[in-house]
TORKOL-4160 file (C-alpha; in steps of 0.2 Angstrom, whole numbers, padded with zeros to 4 digits, m for minus):
444
<pt num="1" X="0447" Y="0110" Z="0401"/>
<pt num="2" X="0450" Y="0121" Z="0387"/>
<pt num="3" X="0441" Y="0120" Z="0370"/>
<pt num="4" X="0448" Y="0108" Z="0358"/>
<pt num="5" X="0457" Y="0114" Z="0342"/>
<pt num="6" X="0446" Y="0113" Z="0327"/>
<pt num="7" X="0461" Y="0110" Z="0316"/>
<pt num="8" X="0454" Y="0125" Z="0304"/>
<pt num="9" X="0468" Y="0133" Z="0295"/>
<pt num="10" X="0473" Y="0151" Z="0294"/>
<pt num="11" X="0468" Y="0162" Z="0280"/>
<pt num="12" X="0479" Y="0176" Z="0274"/>
<pt num="13" X="0477" Y="0189" Z="0262"/>
<pt num="14" X="0490" Y="0186" Z="0246"/>
<pt num="15" X="0503" Y="0199" Z="0245"/>
<pt num="16" X="0501" Y="0215" Z="0234"/>
<pt num="17" X="0511" Y="0231" Z="0230"/>
<pt num="18" X="0502" Y="0240" Z="0245"/>
<pt num="19" X="0502" Y="0234" Z="0262"/>
<pt num="20" X="0487" Y="0223" Z="0264"/>
<pt num="21" X="0481" Y="0217" Z="0283"/>
<pt num="22" X="0481" Y="0199" Z="0288"/>
<pt num="23" X="0463" Y="0192" Z="0288"/>
<pt num="24" X="0457" Y="0185" Z="0305"/>
<pt num="25" X="0459" Y="0166" Z="0307"/>
<pt num="26" X="0444" Y="0157" Z="0299"/>
<pt num="27" X="0437" Y="0145" Z="0312"/>
<pt num="28" X="0422" Y="0132" Z="0310"/>
<pt num="29" X="0413" Y="0126" Z="0325"/>
<pt num="30" X="0415" Y="0107" Z="0328"/>
<pt num="31" X="0403" Y="0095" Z="0319"/>
<pt num="32" X="0390" Y="0088" Z="0332"/>
<pt num="33" X="0387" Y="0070" Z="0332"/>
<pt num="34" X="0372" Y="0062" Z="0322"/>
<pt num="35" X="0369" Y="0044" Z="0317"/>
<pt num="36" X="0381" Y="0039" Z="0302"/>
<pt num="37" X="0394" Y="0051" Z="0308"/>
<pt num="38" X="0411" Y="0045" Z="0316"/>
<pt num="39" X="0409" Y="0044" Z="0335"/>
<pt num="40" X="0391" Y="0044" Z="0337"/>
<pt num="41" X="0390" Y="0024" Z="0339"/>
<pt num="42" X="0405" Y="0025" Z="0352"/>
<pt num="43" X="0395" Y="0039" Z="0361"/>
<pt num="44" X="0379" Y="0029" Z="0360"/>
<pt num="45" X="0388" Y="0013" Z="0367"/>
<pt num="46" X="0397" Y="0021" Z="0381"/>
<pt num="47" X="0381" Y="0031" Z="0386"/>
<pt num="48" X="0372" Y="0015" Z="0384"/>
<pt num="49" X="0385" Y="0007" Z="0397"/>
<pt num="50" X="0384" Y="0021" Z="0409"/>
<pt num="51" X="0365" Y="0020" Z="0409"/>
<pt num="52" X="0366" Y="0001" Z="0413"/>
<pt num="53" X="0379" Y="0004" Z="0427"/>
<pt num="54" X="0368" Y="0019" Z="0435"/>
<pt num="55" X="0352" Y="0008" Z="0435"/>
<pt num="56" X="0360" Y="m0008" Z="0441"/>
<pt num="57" X="0368" Y="0001" Z="0456"/>
<pt num="58" X="0355" Y="0012" Z="0460"/>
<pt num="59" X="0341" Y="0000" Z="0462"/>
<pt num="60" X="0352" Y="m0014" Z="0466"/>
<pt num="61" X="0342" Y="m0019" Z="0483"/>
<pt num="62" X="0325" Y="m0016" Z="0475"/>
<pt num="63" X="0321" Y="m0035" Z="0470"/>
<pt num="64" X="0330" Y="m0040" Z="0486"/>
<pt num="65" X="0319" Y="m0031" Z="0499"/>
<pt num="66" X="0309" Y="m0047" Z="0505"/>
<pt num="67" X="0326" Y="m0055" Z="0507"/>
<pt num="68" X="0334" Y="m0039" Z="0516"/>
<pt num="69" X="0318" Y="m0039" Z="0527"/>
<pt num="70" X="0320" Y="m0056" Z="0532"/>
<pt num="71" X="0339" Y="m0055" Z="0536"/>
<pt num="72" X="0336" Y="m0039" Z="0547"/>
<pt num="73" X="0321" Y="m0042" Z="0554"/>
<pt num="74" X="0314" Y="m0027" Z="0547"/>
<pt num="75" X="0297" Y="m0021" Z="0538"/>
<pt num="76" X="0294" Y="m0016" Z="0520"/>
<pt num="77" X="0294" Y="0002" Z="0524"/>
<pt num="78" X="0311" Y="0001" Z="0533"/>
<pt num="79" X="0319" Y="m0011" Z="0521"/>
<pt num="80" X="0313" Y="0001" Z="0507"/>
<pt num="81" X="0325" Y="0014" Z="0513"/>
<pt num="82" X="0339" Y="0005" Z="0504"/>
<pt num="83" X="0332" Y="0011" Z="0488"/>
<pt num="84" X="0326" Y="0028" Z="0494"/>
<pt num="85" X="0342" Y="0034" Z="0503"/>
<pt num="86" X="0351" Y="0031" Z="0487"/>
<pt num="87" X="0338" Y="0040" Z="0475"/>
<pt num="88" X="0336" Y="0054" Z="0488"/>
<pt num="89" X="0355" Y="0056" Z="0490"/>
<pt num="90" X="0356" Y="0057" Z="0471"/>
<pt num="91" X="0341" Y="0070" Z="0471"/>
<pt num="92" X="0350" Y="0081" Z="0483"/>
<pt num="93" X="0367" Y="0080" Z="0475"/>
<pt num="94" X="0363" Y="0081" Z="0456"/>
<pt num="95" X="0363" Y="0100" Z="0455"/>
<pt num="96" X="0379" Y="0104" Z="0464"/>
<pt num="97" X="0387" Y="0090" Z="0454"/>
<pt num="98" X="0380" Y="0099" Z="0438"/>
<pt num="99" X="0389" Y="0115" Z="0443"/>
<pt num="100" X="0405" Y="0105" Z="0444"/>
<pt num="101" X="0403" Y="0098" Z="0427"/>
<pt num="102" X="0401" Y="0116" Z="0421"/>
<pt num="103" X="0419" Y="0119" Z="0428"/>
<pt num="104" X="0428" Y="0102" Z="0425"/>
<pt num="105" X="0418" Y="0095" Z="0410"/>
<pt num="106" X="0405" Y="0083" Z="0407"/>
<pt num="107" X="0416" Y="0069" Z="0403"/>
<pt num="108" X="0427" Y="0071" Z="0418"/>
<pt num="109" X="0411" Y="0072" Z="0429"/>
<pt num="110" X="0403" Y="0056" Z="0422"/>
<pt num="111" X="0420" Y="0046" Z="0424"/>
<pt num="112" X="0422" Y="0051" Z="0441"/>
<pt num="113" X="0404" Y="0048" Z="0447"/>
<pt num="114" X="0405" Y="0031" Z="0440"/>
<pt num="115" X="0422" Y="0028" Z="0448"/>
<pt num="116" X="0417" Y="0032" Z="0466"/>
<pt num="117" X="0398" Y="0023" Z="0464"/>
<pt num="118" X="0406" Y="0006" Z="0458"/>
<pt num="119" X="0419" Y="0007" Z="0472"/>
<pt num="120" X="0406" Y="0011" Z="0484"/>
<pt num="121" X="0396" Y="m0004" Z="0477"/>
<pt num="122" X="0411" Y="m0017" Z="0481"/>
<pt num="123" X="0409" Y="m0013" Z="0500"/>
<pt num="124" X="0390" Y="m0013" Z="0500"/>
<pt num="125" X="0388" Y="m0033" Z="0501"/>
<pt num="126" X="0398" Y="m0032" Z="0517"/>
<pt num="127" X="0386" Y="m0020" Z="0527"/>
<pt num="128" X="0385" Y="m0027" Z="0545"/>
<pt num="129" X="0368" Y="m0020" Z="0548"/>
<pt num="130" X="0353" Y="m0012" Z="0540"/>
<pt num="131" X="0359" Y="0005" Z="0545"/>
<pt num="132" X="0376" Y="0003" Z="0538"/>
<pt num="133" X="0368" Y="m0005" Z="0520"/>
<pt num="134" X="0356" Y="0012" Z="0521"/>
<pt num="135" X="0371" Y="0023" Z="0524"/>
<pt num="136" X="0382" Y="0015" Z="0510"/>
<pt num="137" X="0367" Y="0014" Z="0499"/>
<pt num="138" X="0366" Y="0034" Z="0501"/>
<pt num="139" X="0384" Y="0038" Z="0499"/>
<pt num="140" X="0382" Y="0027" Z="0482"/>
<pt num="141" X="0367" Y="0038" Z="0477"/>
<pt num="142" X="0377" Y="0054" Z="0480"/>
<pt num="143" X="0392" Y="0048" Z="0471"/>
<pt num="144" X="0380" Y="0043" Z="0455"/>
<pt num="145" X="0372" Y="0061" Z="0456"/>
<pt num="146" X="0387" Y="0067" Z="0444"/>
<pt num="147" X="0381" Y="0056" Z="0430"/>
<pt num="148" X="0363" Y="0059" Z="0423"/>
<pt num="149" X="0364" Y="0078" Z="0423"/>
<pt num="150" X="0380" Y="0078" Z="0415"/>
<pt num="151" X="0376" Y="0066" Z="0402"/>
<pt num="152" X="0360" Y="0076" Z="0397"/>
<pt num="153" X="0371" Y="0091" Z="0395"/>
<pt num="154" X="0385" Y="0081" Z="0386"/>
<pt num="155" X="0371" Y="0074" Z="0373"/>
<pt num="156" X="0364" Y="0092" Z="0371"/>
<pt num="157" X="0381" Y="0099" Z="0367"/>
<pt num="158" X="0389" Y="0086" Z="0357"/>
<pt num="159" X="0372" Y="0078" Z="0347"/>
<pt num="160" X="0363" Y="0087" Z="0333"/>
<pt num="161" X="0347" Y="0094" Z="0338"/>
<pt num="162" X="0336" Y="0082" Z="0327"/>
<pt num="163" X="0345" Y="0067" Z="0334"/>
<pt num="164" X="0344" Y="0073" Z="0352"/>
<pt num="165" X="0328" Y="0064" Z="0357"/>
<pt num="166" X="0334" Y="0048" Z="0350"/>
<pt num="167" X="0351" Y="0049" Z="0358"/>
<pt num="168" X="0343" Y="0053" Z="0374"/>
<pt num="169" X="0332" Y="0038" Z="0371"/>
<pt num="170" X="0347" Y="0026" Z="0370"/>
<pt num="171" X="0353" Y="0032" Z="0387"/>
<pt num="172" X="0336" Y="0030" Z="0394"/>
<pt num="173" X="0336" Y="0013" Z="0387"/>
<pt num="174" X="0353" Y="0008" Z="0395"/>
<pt num="175" X="0344" Y="0013" Z="0411"/>
<pt num="176" X="0330" Y="0001" Z="0407"/>
<pt num="177" X="0343" Y="m0013" Z="0404"/>
<pt num="178" X="0352" Y="m0009" Z="0419"/>
<pt num="179" X="0338" Y="m0009" Z="0430"/>
<pt num="180" X="0332" Y="m0026" Z="0422"/>
<pt num="181" X="0349" Y="m0035" Z="0422"/>
<pt num="182" X="0353" Y="m0030" Z="0439"/>
<pt num="183" X="0336" Y="m0037" Z="0446"/>
<pt num="184" X="0335" Y="m0053" Z="0437"/>
<pt num="185" X="0355" Y="m0056" Z="0441"/>
<pt num="186" X="0351" Y="m0052" Z="0460"/>
<pt num="187" X="0335" Y="m0062" Z="0461"/>
<pt num="188" X="0343" Y="m0078" Z="0454"/>
<pt num="189" X="0360" Y="m0076" Z="0464"/>
<pt num="190" X="0350" Y="m0071" Z="0480"/>
<pt num="191" X="0339" Y="m0088" Z="0478"/>
<pt num="192" X="0355" Y="m0098" Z="0476"/>
<pt num="193" X="0368" Y="m0089" Z="0487"/>
<pt num="194" X="0359" Y="m0075" Z="0497"/>
<pt num="195" X="0357" Y="m0056" Z="0494"/>
<pt num="196" X="0374" Y="m0051" Z="0498"/>
<pt num="197" X="0383" Y="m0062" Z="0484"/>
<pt num="198" X="0368" Y="m0054" Z="0473"/>
<pt num="199" X="0374" Y="m0036" Z="0476"/>
<pt num="200" X="0392" Y="m0041" Z="0474"/>
<pt num="201" X="0388" Y="m0048" Z="0457"/>
<pt num="202" X="0379" Y="m0031" Z="0453"/>
<pt num="203" X="0396" Y="m0022" Z="0459"/>
<pt num="204" X="0406" Y="m0033" Z="0446"/>
<pt num="205" X="0393" Y="m0029" Z="0432"/>
<pt num="206" X="0396" Y="m0010" Z="0436"/>
<pt num="207" X="0414" Y="m0011" Z="0436"/>
<pt num="208" X="0413" Y="m0019" Z="0419"/>
<pt num="209" X="0401" Y="m0005" Z="0412"/>
<pt num="210" X="0412" Y="0009" Z="0420"/>
<pt num="211" X="0427" Y="0002" Z="0411"/>
<pt num="212" X="0418" Y="0001" Z="0393"/>
<pt num="213" X="0413" Y="0019" Z="0397"/>
<pt num="214" X="0429" Y="0026" Z="0401"/>
<pt num="215" X="0438" Y="0019" Z="0384"/>
<pt num="216" X="0423" Y="0022" Z="0373"/>
<pt num="217" X="0415" Y="0039" Z="0377"/>
<pt num="218" X="0422" Y="0052" Z="0364"/>
<pt num="219" X="0430" Y="0068" Z="0370"/>
<pt num="220" X="0419" Y="0084" Z="0371"/>
<pt num="221" X="0421" Y="0095" Z="0357"/>
<pt num="222" X="0408" Y="0109" Z="0361"/>
<pt num="223" X="0412" Y="0110" Z="0380"/>
<pt num="224" X="0416" Y="0128" Z="0386"/>
<pt num="225" X="0422" Y="0127" Z="0404"/>
<pt num="226" X="0413" Y="0140" Z="0416"/>
<pt num="227" X="0418" Y="0147" Z="0433"/>
<pt num="228" X="0410" Y="0140" Z="0450"/>
<pt num="229" X="0401" Y="0156" Z="0453"/>
<pt num="230" X="0387" Y="0153" Z="0466"/>
<pt num="231" X="0378" Y="0169" Z="0462"/>
<pt num="232" X="0378" Y="0164" Z="0444"/>
<pt num="233" X="0372" Y="0147" Z="0448"/>
<pt num="234" X="0358" Y="0153" Z="0459"/>
<pt num="235" X="0353" Y="0165" Z="0445"/>
<pt num="236" X="0352" Y="0151" Z="0432"/>
<pt num="237" X="0343" Y="0139" Z="0444"/>
<pt num="238" X="0330" Y="0154" Z="0447"/>
<pt num="239" X="0328" Y="0157" Z="0429"/>
<pt num="240" X="0324" Y="0139" Z="0426"/>
<pt num="241" X="0312" Y="0137" Z="0440"/>
<pt num="242" X="0303" Y="0154" Z="0434"/>
<pt num="243" X="0300" Y="0146" Z="0417"/>
<pt num="244" X="0282" Y="0137" Z="0416"/>
<pt num="245" X="0286" Y="0125" Z="0404"/>
<pt num="246" X="0301" Y="0119" Z="0413"/>
<pt num="247" X="0292" Y="0119" Z="0430"/>
<pt num="248" X="0278" Y="0107" Z="0422"/>
<pt num="249" X="0292" Y="0096" Z="0414"/>
<pt num="250" X="0300" Y="0094" Z="0432"/>
<pt num="251" X="0284" Y="0090" Z="0439"/>
<pt num="252" X="0279" Y="0078" Z="0426"/>
<pt num="253" X="0296" Y="0068" Z="0428"/>
<pt num="254" X="0293" Y="0067" Z="0446"/>
<pt num="255" X="0275" Y="0060" Z="0445"/>
<pt num="256" X="0279" Y="0047" Z="0433"/>
<pt num="257" X="0294" Y="0042" Z="0444"/>
<pt num="258" X="0283" Y="0041" Z="0459"/>
<pt num="259" X="0272" Y="0027" Z="0450"/>
<pt num="260" X="0287" Y="0017" Z="0444"/>
<pt num="261" X="0297" Y="0019" Z="0461"/>
<pt num="262" X="0281" Y="0013" Z="0471"/>
<pt num="263" X="0276" Y="m0002" Z="0458"/>
<pt num="264" X="0293" Y="m0009" Z="0458"/>
<pt num="265" X="0297" Y="m0007" Z="0477"/>
<pt num="266" X="0283" Y="m0017" Z="0481"/>
<pt num="267" X="0279" Y="m0029" Z="0468"/>
<pt num="268" X="0291" Y="m0041" Z="0476"/>
<pt num="269" X="0283" Y="m0042" Z="0492"/>
<pt num="270" X="0266" Y="m0045" Z="0482"/>
<pt num="271" X="0272" Y="m0060" Z="0471"/>
<pt num="272" X="0281" Y="m0068" Z="0485"/>
<pt num="273" X="0264" Y="m0069" Z="0495"/>
<pt num="274" X="0247" Y="m0078" Z="0491"/>
<pt num="275" X="0241" Y="m0082" Z="0480"/>
<pt num="276" X="0257" Y="m0081" Z="0470"/>
<pt num="277" X="0270" Y="m0087" Z="0482"/>
<pt num="278" X="0284" Y="m0086" Z="0468"/>
<pt num="279" X="0302" Y="m0090" Z="0472"/>
<pt num="280" X="0314" Y="m0075" Z="0473"/>
<pt num="281" X="0323" Y="m0081" Z="0457"/>
<pt num="282" X="0306" Y="m0080" Z="0447"/>
<pt num="283" X="0303" Y="m0064" Z="0456"/>
<pt num="284" X="0318" Y="m0056" Z="0449"/>
<pt num="285" X="0315" Y="m0063" Z="0431"/>
<pt num="286" X="0297" Y="m0052" Z="0432"/>
<pt num="287" X="0309" Y="m0038" Z="0428"/>
<pt num="288" X="0313" Y="m0044" Z="0410"/>
<pt num="289" X="0297" Y="m0033" Z="0406"/>
<pt num="290" X="0310" Y="m0018" Z="0407"/>
<pt num="291" X="0314" Y="m0023" Z="0389"/>
<pt num="292" X="0297" Y="m0015" Z="0385"/>
<pt num="293" X="0305" Y="0001" Z="0393"/>
<pt num="294" X="0320" Y="0000" Z="0381"/>
<pt num="295" X="0310" Y="m0001" Z="0366"/>
<pt num="296" X="0297" Y="0012" Z="0371"/>
<pt num="297" X="0310" Y="0024" Z="0378"/>
<pt num="298" X="0322" Y="0021" Z="0361"/>
<pt num="299" X="0305" Y="0026" Z="0350"/>
<pt num="300" X="0301" Y="0042" Z="0360"/>
<pt num="301" X="0307" Y="0053" Z="0346"/>
<pt num="302" X="0295" Y="0045" Z="0334"/>
<pt num="303" X="0280" Y="0047" Z="0346"/>
<pt num="304" X="0284" Y="0065" Z="0348"/>
<pt num="305" X="0286" Y="0067" Z="0329"/>
<pt num="306" X="0269" Y="0060" Z="0325"/>
<pt num="307" X="0258" Y="0066" Z="0341"/>
<pt num="308" X="0268" Y="0080" Z="0346"/>
<pt num="309" X="0275" Y="0083" Z="0364"/>
<pt num="310" X="0259" Y="0083" Z="0374"/>
<pt num="311" X="0251" Y="0069" Z="0364"/>
<pt num="312" X="0265" Y="0058" Z="0368"/>
<pt num="313" X="0263" Y="0062" Z="0387"/>
<pt num="314" X="0244" Y="0058" Z="0386"/>
<pt num="315" X="0248" Y="0042" Z="0378"/>
<pt num="316" X="0262" Y="0038" Z="0391"/>
<pt num="317" X="0250" Y="0042" Z="0405"/>
<pt num="318" X="0234" Y="0034" Z="0399"/>
<pt num="319" X="0246" Y="0017" Z="0395"/>
<pt num="320" X="0253" Y="0018" Z="0413"/>
<pt num="321" X="0235" Y="0019" Z="0421"/>
<pt num="322" X="0228" Y="0005" Z="0411"/>
<pt num="323" X="0244" Y="m0005" Z="0417"/>
<pt num="324" X="0240" Y="m0001" Z="0436"/>
<pt num="325" X="0222" Y="m0005" Z="0434"/>
<pt num="326" X="0225" Y="m0022" Z="0426"/>
<pt num="327" X="0238" Y="m0026" Z="0439"/>
<pt num="328" X="0225" Y="m0027" Z="0453"/>
<pt num="329" X="0219" Y="m0045" Z="0446"/>
<pt num="330" X="0225" Y="m0059" Z="0455"/>
<pt num="331" X="0230" Y="m0068" Z="0439"/>
<pt num="332" X="0248" Y="m0068" Z="0436"/>
<pt num="333" X="0246" Y="m0067" Z="0418"/>
<pt num="334" X="0236" Y="m0049" Z="0420"/>
<pt num="335" X="0249" Y="m0043" Z="0433"/>
<pt num="336" X="0262" Y="m0045" Z="0421"/>
<pt num="337" X="0253" Y="m0038" Z="0406"/>
<pt num="338" X="0250" Y="m0023" Z="0420"/>
<pt num="339" X="0268" Y="m0022" Z="0422"/>
<pt num="340" X="0272" Y="m0021" Z="0404"/>
<pt num="341" X="0260" Y="m0007" Z="0402"/>
<pt num="342" X="0266" Y="0003" Z="0417"/>
<pt num="343" X="0284" Y="0001" Z="0411"/>
<pt num="344" X="0281" Y="0006" Z="0393"/>
<pt num="345" X="0271" Y="0021" Z="0399"/>
<pt num="346" X="0284" Y="0026" Z="0411"/>
<pt num="347" X="0300" Y="0025" Z="0400"/>
<pt num="348" X="0290" Y="0034" Z="0385"/>
<pt num="349" X="0285" Y="0048" Z="0397"/>
<pt num="350" X="0302" Y="0050" Z="0405"/>
<pt num="351" X="0311" Y="0051" Z="0388"/>
<pt num="352" X="0299" Y="0063" Z="0381"/>
<pt num="353" X="0300" Y="0075" Z="0396"/>
<pt num="354" X="0319" Y="0074" Z="0399"/>
<pt num="355" X="0323" Y="0078" Z="0380"/>
<pt num="356" X="0310" Y="0092" Z="0381"/>
<pt num="357" X="0320" Y="0100" Z="0396"/>
<pt num="358" X="0337" Y="0099" Z="0386"/>
<pt num="359" X="0328" Y="0107" Z="0370"/>
<pt num="360" X="0319" Y="0120" Z="0381"/>
<pt num="361" X="0335" Y="0126" Z="0390"/>
<pt num="362" X="0346" Y="0136" Z="0379"/>
<pt num="363" X="0358" Y="0142" Z="0393"/>
<pt num="364" X="0364" Y="0132" Z="0409"/>
<pt num="365" X="0358" Y="0116" Z="0402"/>
<pt num="366" X="0368" Y="0106" Z="0415"/>
<pt num="367" X="0358" Y="0114" Z="0428"/>
<pt num="368" X="0340" Y="0112" Z="0419"/>
<pt num="369" X="0344" Y="0094" Z="0418"/>
<pt num="370" X="0350" Y="0093" Z="0435"/>
<pt num="371" X="0333" Y="0101" Z="0442"/>
<pt num="372" X="0325" Y="0088" Z="0431"/>
<pt num="373" X="0335" Y="0073" Z="0438"/>
<pt num="374" X="0332" Y="0081" Z="0456"/>
<pt num="375" X="0313" Y="0080" Z="0453"/>
<pt num="376" X="0313" Y="0063" Z="0445"/>
<pt num="377" X="0324" Y="0054" Z="0459"/>
<pt num="378" X="0314" Y="0063" Z="0472"/>
<pt num="379" X="0299" Y="0056" Z="0465"/>
<pt num="380" X="0307" Y="0039" Z="0465"/>
<pt num="381" X="0312" Y="0040" Z="0483"/>
<pt num="382" X="0295" Y="0047" Z="0488"/>
<pt num="383" X="0286" Y="0032" Z="0478"/>
<pt num="384" X="0297" Y="0019" Z="0485"/>
<pt num="385" X="0294" Y="0024" Z="0504"/>
<pt num="386" X="0274" Y="0030" Z="0501"/>
<pt num="387" X="0272" Y="0014" Z="0490"/>
<pt num="388" X="0278" Y="0002" Z="0503"/>
<pt num="389" X="0267" Y="0012" Z="0517"/>
<pt num="390" X="0252" Y="0012" Z="0506"/>
<pt num="391" X="0254" Y="m0007" Z="0503"/>
<pt num="392" X="0257" Y="m0010" Z="0522"/>
<pt num="393" X="0240" Y="m0001" Z="0524"/>
<pt num="394" X="0230" Y="m0006" Z="0511"/>
<pt num="395" X="0239" Y="m0020" Z="0502"/>
<pt num="396" X="0242" Y="m0018" Z="0482"/>
<pt num="397" X="0226" Y="m0009" Z="0480"/>
<pt num="398" X="0234" Y="0005" Z="0491"/>
<pt num="399" X="0249" Y="0006" Z="0480"/>
<pt num="400" X="0239" Y="0006" Z="0464"/>
<pt num="401" X="0229" Y="0020" Z="0471"/>
<pt num="402" X="0245" Y="0031" Z="0474"/>
<pt num="403" X="0250" Y="0027" Z="0457"/>
<pt num="404" X="0233" Y="0031" Z="0448"/>
<pt num="405" X="0234" Y="0048" Z="0459"/>
<pt num="406" X="0252" Y="0053" Z="0452"/>
<pt num="407" X="0245" Y="0048" Z="0434"/>
<pt num="408" X="0231" Y="0060" Z="0437"/>
<pt num="409" X="0243" Y="0074" Z="0441"/>
<pt num="410" X="0253" Y="0070" Z="0424"/>
<pt num="411" X="0237" Y="0072" Z="0414"/>
<pt num="412" X="0231" Y="0088" Z="0424"/>
<pt num="413" X="0248" Y="0097" Z="0421"/>
<pt num="414" X="0248" Y="0092" Z="0404"/>
<pt num="415" X="0231" Y="0097" Z="0400"/>
<pt num="416" X="0235" Y="0114" Z="0408"/>
<pt num="417" X="0251" Y="0116" Z="0397"/>
<pt num="418" X="0239" Y="0112" Z="0382"/>
<pt num="419" X="0226" Y="0125" Z="0386"/>
<pt num="420" X="0240" Y="0138" Z="0391"/>
<pt num="421" X="0248" Y="0136" Z="0373"/>
<pt num="422" X="0230" Y="0138" Z="0365"/>
<pt num="423" X="0227" Y="0153" Z="0375"/>
<pt num="424" X="0244" Y="0161" Z="0370"/>
<pt num="425" X="0239" Y="0157" Z="0352"/>
<pt num="426" X="0222" Y="0166" Z="0354"/>
<pt num="427" X="0232" Y="0182" Z="0361"/>
<pt num="428" X="0242" Y="0182" Z="0346"/>
<pt num="429" X="0229" Y="0182" Z="0332"/>
<pt num="430" X="0220" Y="0198" Z="0337"/>
<pt num="431" X="0238" Y="0207" Z="0336"/>
<pt num="432" X="0241" Y="0201" Z="0319"/>
<pt num="433" X="0223" Y="0204" Z="0313"/>
<pt num="434" X="0225" Y="0223" Z="0319"/>
<pt num="435" X="0241" Y="0225" Z="0311"/>
<pt num="436" X="0235" Y="0218" Z="0295"/>
<pt num="437" X="0219" Y="0231" Z="0296"/>
<pt num="438" X="0232" Y="0246" Z="0301"/>
<pt num="439" X="0241" Y="0242" Z="0285"/>
<pt num="440" X="0226" Y="0240" Z="0274"/>
<pt num="441" X="0220" Y="0258" Z="0280"/>
<pt num="442" X="0236" Y="0265" Z="0276"/>
<pt num="443" X="0236" Y="0258" Z="0259"/>
<pt num="444" X="0218" Y="0264" Z="0256"/>
């Protein structure tokens, strides 16, 4: 779509006896959104609703996996594909969808993605077999692919840089609310009327969120449409993948999501078995701990301001690891506290890494965000499937071991980045010193 008019007036030079040229029109760039500015609250609320719909739909079957397994006679690993198919399809489609957003606009892409995803969501409860359920979930994940990367690029273009981390934190907070509300809703409805009714309720919730988003999202004022050029796209993607910092951020997002996907795919199986033996509704209510993620993701900006990006990532990783170890206990209170720490650490780490991608990429932001989302959701898909396999092989301890291995990867990558930054600073210091000495010798 063409750039919006700025409303700037035209300036001309006053008439004089001598011919005087007309000055060029004076234009000003549209002001970006920030807290207190008109449109910021509407934008935040709209993207919050989009985040709710995205995670509610994307993970709608996760809390229902034991019921799905019982209904179709499937193992935990087979049922987990109802989650992994959706996240995997999203990961594969997010990059081409981001390219379409460069041509047709962020707002248009987000609206279309939500419309298709919620429509498919209304058919999901009627899947006649596990294969059909997995196929519909894959289509739903592919449809949702247009939203995450477009949302990140929209925020990077429309929000002032100093408010970007907080704005992305609110979008991620919407993800956490969607994940929580969807799982709680499905848990209790499944206990009363079955898992199909539960998925229908999630579909209706997503419809309401899509309507709110459509009417609340402000039009883009800083978007300039591009062309669908495969060579240019490949060059942009190659440039992002060649950036060491972006590669590290992509890997960190994937590893954090591996932990999260593994834990929340398997936790339902653990809690319905001995020694807990919890009913489906109570298991769904366990996801109230997502509220912790809402707080930690929204506070990511303050963490970065106080500790720096790497300091915030170290804190998020150590918090996640502590939660994994605590969840090994057979006491319900300890498991719940462990989930609280895992959730807080994950959402904080995700908010820090994703906002760092948006700030690092100065060109092709949609593709940079899309690559992050691809890595992120591939981590979710891998975590869900591998977590279920590990649970089948070694129980909850097997799932925790997988999570700790992923956390170790986050710490190792962050430590490598810290050392690389220090080495770069040391290389720059001698150059400055030599220049100073050269200047001094010339003066003497």
